[in-house]
DRENLOSE-740212 format. One record per residue (C-alpha): x, y, z. Coordinates in nm, 3 decimals. Layout:
! residues N
<x:X&y:Y&z:Z>
...
//
This chain:
! residues 427
<x:-1.662&y:6.133&z:-4.567>
<x:-1.912&y:6.081&z:-4.851>
<x:-2.219&y:5.859&z:-4.837>
<x:-2.456&y:5.795&z:-5.127>
<x:-2.804&y:5.672&z:-5.048>
<x:-2.883&y:5.510&z:-5.378>
<x:-3.205&y:5.408&z:-5.547>
<x:-3.461&y:5.478&z:-5.277>
<x:-3.804&y:5.634&z:-5.286>
<x:-3.722&y:5.984&z:-5.164>
<x:-3.985&y:6.169&z:-4.958>
<x:-3.797&y:6.495&z:-4.918>
<x:-4.056&y:6.722&z:-4.745>
<x:-3.894&y:7.001&z:-4.948>
<x:-4.145&y:7.148&z:-5.196>
<x:-3.866&y:7.244&z:-5.434>
<x:-3.755&y:6.881&z:-5.456>
<x:-4.077&y:6.690&z:-5.396>
<x:-4.087&y:6.312&z:-5.397>
<x:-3.869&y:6.096&z:-5.620>
<x:-3.993&y:5.749&z:-5.711>
<x:-3.631&y:5.655&z:-5.764>
<x:-3.372&y:5.892&z:-5.621>
<x:-3.026&y:5.936&z:-5.477>
<x:-2.912&y:6.148&z:-5.183>
<x:-2.546&y:6.244&z:-5.144>
<x:-2.410&y:6.323&z:-4.798>
<x:-2.071&y:6.490&z:-4.751>
<x:-1.915&y:6.582&z:-4.419>
<x:-2.248&y:6.537&z:-4.244>
<x:-2.443&y:6.760&z:-4.483>
<x:-2.684&y:6.681&z:-4.765>
<x:-2.517&y:6.809&z:-5.082>
<x:-2.726&y:6.667&z:-5.365>
<x:-3.069&y:6.515&z:-5.420>
<x:-3.149&y:6.387&z:-5.768>
<x:-3.282&y:6.092&z:-5.964>
<x:-2.925&y:5.975&z:-6.017>
<x:-2.598&y:6.102&z:-5.872>
<x:-2.250&y:6.000&z:-5.987>
<x:-2.027&y:5.977&z:-5.680>
<x:-1.765&y:5.706&z:-5.736>
<x:-1.569&y:5.797&z:-5.423>
<x:-1.868&y:5.766&z:-5.186>
<x:-1.972&y:5.479&z:-4.964>
<x:-2.290&y:5.349&z:-5.123>
<x:-2.590&y:5.244&z:-4.918>
<x:-2.836&y:5.051&z:-5.130>
<x:-3.170&y:5.221&z:-5.065>
<x:-3.373&y:5.014&z:-5.309>
<x:-3.682&y:4.878&z:-5.133>
<x:-3.649&y:5.169&z:-4.893>
<x:-3.825&y:5.501&z:-4.831>
<x:-3.566&y:5.773&z:-4.773>
<x:-3.710&y:6.056&z:-4.563>
<x:-3.613&y:6.310&z:-4.297>
<x:-3.598&y:6.177&z:-3.944>
<x:-3.895&y:6.238&z:-3.718>
<x:-3.895&y:6.516&z:-3.458>
<x:-4.062&y:6.471&z:-3.119>
<x:-4.081&y:6.816&z:-2.961>
<x:-4.220&y:6.723&z:-2.620>
<x:-4.129&y:6.414&z:-2.417>
<x:-4.067&y:6.376&z:-2.043>
<x:-3.784&y:6.134&z:-2.096>
<x:-3.697&y:6.083&z:-1.730>
<x:-4.002&y:5.854&z:-1.692>
<x:-3.871&y:5.584&z:-1.929>
<x:-3.809&y:5.330&z:-1.651>
<x:-4.182&y:5.311&z:-1.580>
<x:-4.289&y:5.246&z:-1.937>
<x:-4.643&y:5.109&z:-1.964>
<x:-4.722&y:5.122&z:-1.593>
<x:-4.985&y:5.393&z:-1.638>
<x:-5.177&y:5.251&z:-1.932>
<x:-5.506&y:5.279&z:-1.741>
<x:-5.435&y:5.600&z:-1.552>
<x:-5.617&y:5.928&z:-1.567>
<x:-5.420&y:6.252&z:-1.587>
<x:-5.459&y:6.303&z:-1.212>
<x:-5.329&y:5.955&z:-1.138>
<x:-5.028&y:6.008&z:-1.365>
<x:-4.943&y:6.343&z:-1.201>
<x:-4.968&y:6.202&z:-0.849>
<x:-4.781&y:5.883&z:-0.934>
<x:-4.490&y:6.026&z:-1.129>
<x:-4.441&y:6.361&z:-0.958>
<x:-4.546&y:6.297&z:-0.599>
<x:-4.461&y:5.929&z:-0.556>
<x:-4.185&y:5.834&z:-0.801>
<x:-3.983&y:6.149&z:-0.862>
<x:-3.874&y:6.223&z:-0.501>
<x:-3.674&y:5.899&z:-0.505>
<x:-3.483&y:5.973&z:-0.825>
<x:-3.105&y:5.994&z:-0.803>
<x:-2.883&y:6.134&z:-1.080>
<x:-2.816&y:5.775&z:-1.190>
<x:-3.189&y:5.715&z:-1.230>
<x:-3.217&y:6.026&z:-1.447>
<x:-2.914&y:5.918&z:-1.649>
<x:-3.033&y:5.565&z:-1.718>
<x:-3.386&y:5.672&z:-1.813>
<x:-3.269&y:5.960&z:-2.030>
<x:-3.013&y:5.758&z:-2.223>
<x:-3.224&y:5.450&z:-2.288>
<x:-3.529&y:5.662&z:-2.365>
<x:-3.334&y:5.867&z:-2.617>
<x:-3.197&y:5.553&z:-2.780>
<x:-3.545&y:5.401&z:-2.799>
<x:-3.668&y:5.711&z:-2.980>
<x:-3.369&y:5.704&z:-3.214>
<x:-3.429&y:5.335&z:-3.286>
<x:-3.782&y:5.421&z:-3.402>
<x:-3.660&y:5.695&z:-3.636>
<x:-3.681&y:6.004&z:-3.412>
<x:-3.357&y:6.183&z:-3.498>
<x:-3.447&y:6.498&z:-3.300>
<x:-3.618&y:6.504&z:-2.962>
<x:-3.699&y:6.781&z:-2.717>
<x:-3.654&y:6.632&z:-2.371>
<x:-3.892&y:6.828&z:-2.144>
<x:-3.715&y:6.784&z:-1.811>
<x:-3.897&y:6.866&z:-1.488>
<x:-3.732&y:6.644&z:-1.230>
<x:-3.615&y:6.957&z:-1.043>
<x:-3.397&y:6.776&z:-0.791>
<x:-3.083&y:6.986&z:-0.828>
<x:-2.778&y:7.048&z:-1.048>
<x:-2.647&y:6.692&z:-1.026>
<x:-2.970&y:6.557&z:-1.175>
<x:-2.966&y:6.819&z:-1.453>
<x:-2.605&y:6.739&z:-1.539>
<x:-2.687&y:6.367&z:-1.550>
<x:-2.964&y:6.433&z:-1.802>
<x:-2.741&y:6.652&z:-2.021>
<x:-2.458&y:6.400&z:-2.017>
<x:-2.695&y:6.116&z:-2.109>
<x:-2.828&y:6.314&z:-2.405>
<x:-2.473&y:6.384&z:-2.514>
<x:-2.388&y:6.014&z:-2.495>
<x:-2.671&y:5.928&z:-2.732>
<x:-2.575&y:5.973&z:-3.100>
<x:-2.880&y:6.187&z:-3.166>
<x:-2.997&y:6.546&z:-3.195>
<x:-3.163&y:6.654&z:-2.870>
<x:-3.297&y:6.969&z:-2.709>
<x:-3.263&y:6.972&z:-2.331>
<x:-3.569&y:7.168&z:-2.221>
<x:-3.504&y:7.252&z:-1.857>
<x:-3.808&y:7.331&z:-1.648>
<x:-3.914&y:7.369&z:-1.288>
<x:-4.089&y:7.095&z:-1.097>
<x:-4.455&y:7.018&z:-1.147>
<x:-4.650&y:7.342&z:-1.077>
<x:-4.350&y:7.455&z:-0.874>
<x:-4.335&y:7.808&z:-0.729>
<x:-3.953&y:7.788&z:-0.731>
<x:-3.769&y:7.963&z:-1.015>
<x:-3.506&y:7.771&z:-1.213>
<x:-3.344&y:8.086&z:-1.356>
<x:-3.012&y:8.014&z:-1.186>
<x:-3.015&y:7.658&z:-1.321>
<x:-3.104&y:7.787&z:-1.668>
<x:-2.808&y:8.023&z:-1.668>
<x:-2.573&y:7.754&z:-1.539>
<x:-2.670&y:7.495&z:-1.801>
<x:-2.686&y:7.754&z:-2.079>
<x:-2.320&y:7.833&z:-2.016>
<x:-2.250&y:7.468&z:-2.094>
<x:-2.474&y:7.422&z:-2.400>
<x:-2.437&y:7.641&z:-2.706>
<x:-2.639&y:7.625&z:-3.027>
<x:-2.380&y:7.447&z:-3.240>
<x:-2.375&y:7.094&z:-3.100>
<x:-2.613&y:6.803&z:-3.133>
<x:-2.747&y:6.879&z:-2.785>
<x:-2.893&y:7.227&z:-2.752>
<x:-3.116&y:7.391&z:-2.493>
<x:-3.462&y:7.536&z:-2.435>
<x:-3.655&y:7.658&z:-2.130>
<x:-3.962&y:7.471&z:-2.005>
<x:-4.170&y:7.756&z:-1.868>
<x:-4.424&y:7.745&z:-1.589>
<x:-4.761&y:7.886&z:-1.686>
<x:-4.912&y:8.204&z:-1.548>
<x:-5.157&y:7.986&z:-1.353>
<x:-4.859&y:7.859&z:-1.150>
<x:-4.651&y:8.174&z:-1.118>
<x:-4.852&y:8.480&z:-1.219>
<x:-4.817&y:8.689&z:-1.533>
<x:-4.537&y:8.902&z:-1.393>
<x:-4.312&y:8.601&z:-1.333>
<x:-4.394&y:8.456&z:-1.673>
<x:-4.300&y:8.788&z:-1.833>
<x:-3.971&y:8.788&z:-1.642>
<x:-3.882&y:8.437&z:-1.754>
<x:-3.962&y:8.514&z:-2.117>
<x:-3.738&y:8.818&z:-2.091>
<x:-3.450&y:8.609&z:-1.954>
<x:-3.507&y:8.345&z:-2.223>
<x:-3.475&y:8.613&z:-2.489>
<x:-3.159&y:8.744&z:-2.325>
<x:-3.005&y:8.397&z:-2.332>
<x:-3.124&y:8.317&z:-2.684>
<x:-3.345&y:8.031&z:-2.568>
<x:-3.667&y:7.906&z:-2.717>
<x:-3.940&y:7.815&z:-2.470>
<x:-4.205&y:7.548&z:-2.426>
<x:-4.516&y:7.583&z:-2.212>
<x:-4.798&y:7.345&z:-2.116>
<x:-5.136&y:7.511&z:-2.151>
<x:-5.506&y:7.441&z:-2.192>
<x:-5.847&y:7.494&z:-2.039>
<x:-6.145&y:7.717&z:-2.099>
<x:-6.022&y:8.001&z:-1.875>
<x:-5.856&y:8.170&z:-2.176>
<x:-5.487&y:8.140&z:-2.085>
<x:-5.370&y:8.234&z:-2.435>
<x:-5.590&y:8.543&z:-2.445>
<x:-5.442&y:8.653&z:-2.113>
<x:-5.089&y:8.616&z:-2.248>
<x:-5.192&y:8.796&z:-2.567>
<x:-5.335&y:9.086&z:-2.371>
<x:-5.012&y:9.104&z:-2.170>
<x:-4.803&y:9.107&z:-2.489>
<x:-4.636&y:8.775&z:-2.403>
<x:-4.697&y:8.563&z:-2.711>
<x:-4.371&y:8.485&z:-2.892>
<x:-4.268&y:8.312&z:-3.215>
<x:-4.009&y:8.128&z:-3.006>
<x:-4.264&y:7.956&z:-2.779>
<x:-4.424&y:7.617&z:-2.833>
<x:-4.751&y:7.567&z:-2.649>
<x:-4.814&y:7.206&z:-2.549>
<x:-5.160&y:7.044&z:-2.565>
<x:-5.390&y:7.348&z:-2.559>
<x:-5.709&y:7.143&z:-2.531>
<x:-5.999&y:7.365&z:-2.433>
<x:-5.864&y:7.693&z:-2.565>
<x:-6.081&y:7.892&z:-2.805>
<x:-6.054&y:7.918&z:-3.183>
<x:-5.977&y:8.288&z:-3.142>
<x:-5.688&y:8.195&z:-2.912>
<x:-5.550&y:7.964&z:-3.179>
<x:-5.566&y:8.256&z:-3.421>
<x:-5.372&y:8.462&z:-3.167>
<x:-5.100&y:8.196&z:-3.164>
<x:-5.093&y:8.188&z:-3.542>
<x:-5.066&y:8.567&z:-3.564>
<x:-4.777&y:8.566&z:-3.315>
<x:-4.595&y:8.289&z:-3.503>
<x:-4.614&y:8.065&z:-3.196>
<x:-4.614&y:7.687&z:-3.222>
<x:-4.843&y:7.410&z:-3.097>
<x:-4.741&y:7.059&z:-2.990>
<x:-5.020&y:6.800&z:-2.992>
<x:-4.981&y:6.473&z:-2.795>
<x:-5.283&y:6.287&z:-2.933>
<x:-5.253&y:5.958&z:-2.745>
<x:-5.216&y:6.118&z:-2.402>
<x:-5.478&y:6.383&z:-2.470>
<x:-5.742&y:6.134&z:-2.578>
<x:-5.685&y:5.867&z:-2.317>
<x:-5.633&y:6.101&z:-2.020>
<x:-5.942&y:6.306&z:-2.095>
<x:-5.786&y:6.631&z:-2.214>
<x:-6.028&y:6.646&z:-2.506>
<x:-5.994&y:6.613&z:-2.881>
<x:-5.647&y:6.697&z:-3.019>
<x:-5.632&y:7.040&z:-3.180>
<x:-5.484&y:6.938&z:-3.516>
<x:-5.786&y:7.032&z:-3.728>
<x:-5.881&y:7.343&z:-3.533>
<x:-5.521&y:7.464&z:-3.543>
<x:-5.501&y:7.428&z:-3.920>
<x:-5.831&y:7.612&z:-3.960>
<x:-5.686&y:7.897&z:-3.753>
<x:-5.373&y:7.919&z:-3.970>
<x:-5.150&y:7.743&z:-3.716>
<x:-4.929&y:7.449&z:-3.814>
<x:-4.950&y:7.186&z:-3.538>
<x:-4.667&y:6.952&z:-3.449>
<x:-4.670&y:6.612&z:-3.277>
<x:-4.517&y:6.471&z:-2.960>
<x:-4.525&y:6.158&z:-2.746>
<x:-4.535&y:6.312&z:-2.393>
<x:-4.506&y:6.025&z:-2.139>
<x:-4.423&y:5.660&z:-2.205>
<x:-4.569&y:5.529&z:-1.877>
<x:-4.902&y:5.584&z:-2.052>
<x:-4.844&y:5.569&z:-2.430>
<x:-4.609&y:5.428&z:-2.691>
<x:-4.287&y:5.607&z:-2.775>
<x:-4.282&y:5.608&z:-3.155>
<x:-4.397&y:5.870&z:-3.404>
<x:-4.576&y:5.622&z:-3.631>
<x:-4.844&y:5.545&z:-3.374>
<x:-4.864&y:5.912&z:-3.276>
<x:-4.928&y:6.017&z:-3.636>
<x:-5.185&y:5.742&z:-3.676>
<x:-5.379&y:5.847&z:-3.365>
<x:-5.381&y:6.213&z:-3.469>
<x:-5.488&y:6.117&z:-3.820>
<x:-5.771&y:5.886&z:-3.711>
<x:-5.899&y:6.123&z:-3.443>
<x:-5.923&y:6.420&z:-3.678>
<x:-6.059&y:6.222&z:-3.972>
<x:-6.326&y:6.089&z:-3.738>
<x:-6.427&y:6.444&z:-3.652>
<x:-6.431&y:6.611&z:-3.992>
<x:-6.236&y:6.408&z:-4.249>
<x:-6.013&y:6.707&z:-4.307>
<x:-5.658&y:6.582&z:-4.266>
<x:-5.450&y:6.420&z:-4.539>
<x:-5.177&y:6.166&z:-4.470>
<x:-4.908&y:6.405&z:-4.591>
<x:-5.016&y:6.658&z:-4.327>
<x:-4.911&y:6.417&z:-4.054>
<x:-4.564&y:6.361&z:-4.200>
<x:-4.531&y:6.738&z:-4.237>
<x:-4.624&y:6.789&z:-3.870>
<x:-4.366&y:6.531&z:-3.759>
<x:-4.077&y:6.666&z:-3.967>
<x:-4.041&y:7.020&z:-4.102>
<x:-4.316&y:7.177&z:-3.887>
<x:-4.159&y:7.033&z:-3.573>
<x:-3.815&y:7.147&z:-3.685>
<x:-3.947&y:7.503&z:-3.707>
<x:-4.094&y:7.477&z:-3.358>
<x:-3.748&y:7.390&z:-3.225>
<x:-3.575&y:7.663&z:-3.426>
<x:-3.391&y:7.394&z:-3.624>
<x:-3.551&y:7.431&z:-3.967>
<x:-3.223&y:7.541&z:-4.126>
<x:-3.052&y:7.227&z:-3.996>
<x:-3.307&y:6.946&z:-4.017>
<x:-3.665&y:6.850&z:-4.099>
<x:-3.632&y:6.797&z:-4.474>
<x:-3.396&y:6.640&z:-4.725>
<x:-3.258&y:6.966&z:-4.856>
<x:-2.904&y:7.038&z:-4.978>
<x:-2.719&y:7.234&z:-4.711>
<x:-2.904&y:7.079&z:-4.417>
<x:-2.758&y:6.823&z:-4.180>
<x:-2.818&y:6.468&z:-4.295>
<x:-3.078&y:6.358&z:-4.040>
<x:-3.228&y:6.082&z:-4.252>
<x:-3.410&y:5.755&z:-4.198>
<x:-3.455&y:5.462&z:-4.436>
<x:-3.778&y:5.264&z:-4.401>
<x:-3.815&y:4.913&z:-4.538>
<x:-4.078&y:4.875&z:-4.809>
<x:-4.018&y:4.500&z:-4.850>
<x:-4.130&y:4.420&z:-4.495>
<x:-4.441&y:4.205&z:-4.505>
<x:-4.627&y:4.445&z:-4.273>
<x:-4.615&y:4.727&z:-4.530>
<x:-4.562&y:4.547&z:-4.861>
<x:-4.659&y:4.638&z:-5.128>
<x:-4.601&y:5.011&z:-5.092>
<x:-4.812&y:5.183&z:-5.353>
<x:-4.834&y:5.522&z:-5.184>
<x:-4.526&y:5.588&z:-4.965>
<x:-4.690&y:5.864&z:-4.760>
<x:-5.003&y:5.656&z:-4.704>
<x:-4.796&y:5.356&z:-4.598>
<x:-4.585&y:5.560&z:-4.354>
<x:-4.893&y:5.697&z:-4.178>
<x:-5.131&y:5.402&z:-4.189>
<x:-4.898&y:5.103&z:-4.158>
<x:-4.559&y:5.229&z:-4.041>
<x:-4.400&y:5.105&z:-3.721>
<x:-4.050&y:5.101&z:-3.563>
<x:-3.979&y:4.757&z:-3.711>
<x:-3.944&y:4.903&z:-4.060>
<x:-3.678&y:5.158&z:-3.955>
<x:-3.376&y:5.000&z:-4.121>
<x:-3.115&y:5.278&z:-4.120>
<x:-3.077&y:5.607&z:-3.935>
<x:-2.831&y:5.888&z:-3.999>
<x:-2.780&y:6.184&z:-3.766>
<x:-2.569&y:6.469&z:-3.905>
<x:-2.443&y:6.220&z:-4.161>
<x:-2.331&y:5.962&z:-3.908>
<x:-2.484&y:5.618&z:-3.952>
<x:-2.620&y:5.530&z:-3.605>
<x:-2.851&y:5.245&z:-3.704>
<x:-2.795&y:4.995&z:-3.983>
<x:-2.979&y:4.682&z:-4.092>
<x:-3.229&y:4.736&z:-3.812>
<x:-2.975&y:4.758&z:-3.528>
<x:-2.831&y:5.054&z:-3.337>
<x:-2.453&y:5.076&z:-3.374>
<x:-2.191&y:5.104&z:-3.100>
<x:-2.446&y:5.075&z:-2.820>
<x:-2.430&y:4.825&z:-2.533>
<x:-2.804&y:4.777&z:-2.496>
<x:-2.768&y:4.481&z:-2.260>
<x:-2.580&y:4.694&z:-2.009>
<x:-2.824&y:4.983&z:-2.048>
<x:-3.123&y:4.756&z:-1.997>
<x:-2.967&y:4.624&z:-1.678>
<x:-2.904&y:4.979&z:-1.553>
<x:-3.262&y:5.080&z:-1.620>
<x:-3.409&y:4.772&z:-1.453>
<x:-3.196&y:4.829&z:-1.145>
<x:-3.309&y:5.192&z:-1.139>
<x:-3.675&y:5.104&z:-1.174>
<x:-3.663&y:4.835&z:-0.908>
<x:-3.478&y:5.057&z:-0.660>
<x:-3.714&y:5.353&z:-0.708>
<x:-4.018&y:5.128&z:-0.687>
<x:-3.897&y:4.969&z:-0.364>
<x:-3.818&y:5.307&z:-0.209>
<x:-4.159&y:5.444&z:-0.307>
<x:-4.351&y:5.131&z:-0.211>
<x:-4.479&y:5.077&z:-0.565>
<x:-4.591&y:4.730&z:-0.679>
<x:-4.459&y:4.624&z:-1.019>
<x:-4.717&y:4.353&z:-1.086>
<x:-4.969&y:4.568&z:-1.270>
<x:-5.187&y:4.634&z:-0.965>
<x:-5.077&y:4.989&z:-0.881>
<x:-5.381&y:5.214&z:-0.888>
<x:-5.260&y:5.553&z:-0.760>
<x:-5.499&y:5.811&z:-0.630>
<x:-5.561&y:6.109&z:-0.860>
//
């Protein structure tokens, strides 16, 4: 029940510990118990972490995981094309099995790339059987996940009954917990939004909400007294600097999806403006039909975009966004997000001897500028080793790939979608 990660370069993301050029991390019963330059633990299983960066696992706090089967199909799409394609054309043909296959393989793909915690922003809205399939798939994956249950795209239909049903099944102690994906006031009206926030508070649920535009949605919520420190606002492109200050004052959180926002025309990601307003941004992937699914490329896009605007970000900021800041946004900062004694051991080991990153002179700089899923050697979730020597453990990937291909092909046939790269949906 003891594991010693020995001799690695420790990037702890804990200011009290800092970075260790050569360090050990002791894990006991799933928890981090010691972090030091050298630890004597003769009864522990030793993992040689020399030529490795030892760091907290990444946290993706906004991904629509049900779309995994159509990875890459929307590389050239606008936002309008994506919305019409995935919500109006693809989604109506989804069965619970389609949700299950996409959710499980998508979660494993994220885990493989070092994302130990992921908020799965679910808005399939096809009924209880689909919701249960998503929850079960997340529970089958050996990873920390937040099932963020939401209504359908711009749906006028409340999911309160579904929220209460699933909440009775998911408590806050397991690896799979729950949040509420709220509809915005533009879709439902301020009164309904207030009601749903009230129910979320009653049930002890954090919330996530897509927002943006120059019509001052945050100011409207502020004036209505609806900003919460338990809400993460997604995207936000177009909102004013004063609205960002309102979020900061309320203790709210911001999730930036830089690849989607840039390529779909949302506008510049808000990383720099958020920091200037006193708001710590976080990072997320969003949708893999249009962008890659790993945090390395997401950090790199956010870094390059903001540096191109004002040169203000530092590489460490990006790692901070993707670890401890994101943990706070999910209400998990006491459990994960840093290598801190007492926290769950959600840890990844990155190869520093791989030719694509070697030599590693500055670990943080290498993670952000050159990192990629291929250097993720080992992954621990709550102390359990789920990936070792570059391979996920106890996972039948061949069977899962076959399930997902069958799902994709069936949905595509039912929806009349070509799979030869020629689909150009209307916006």
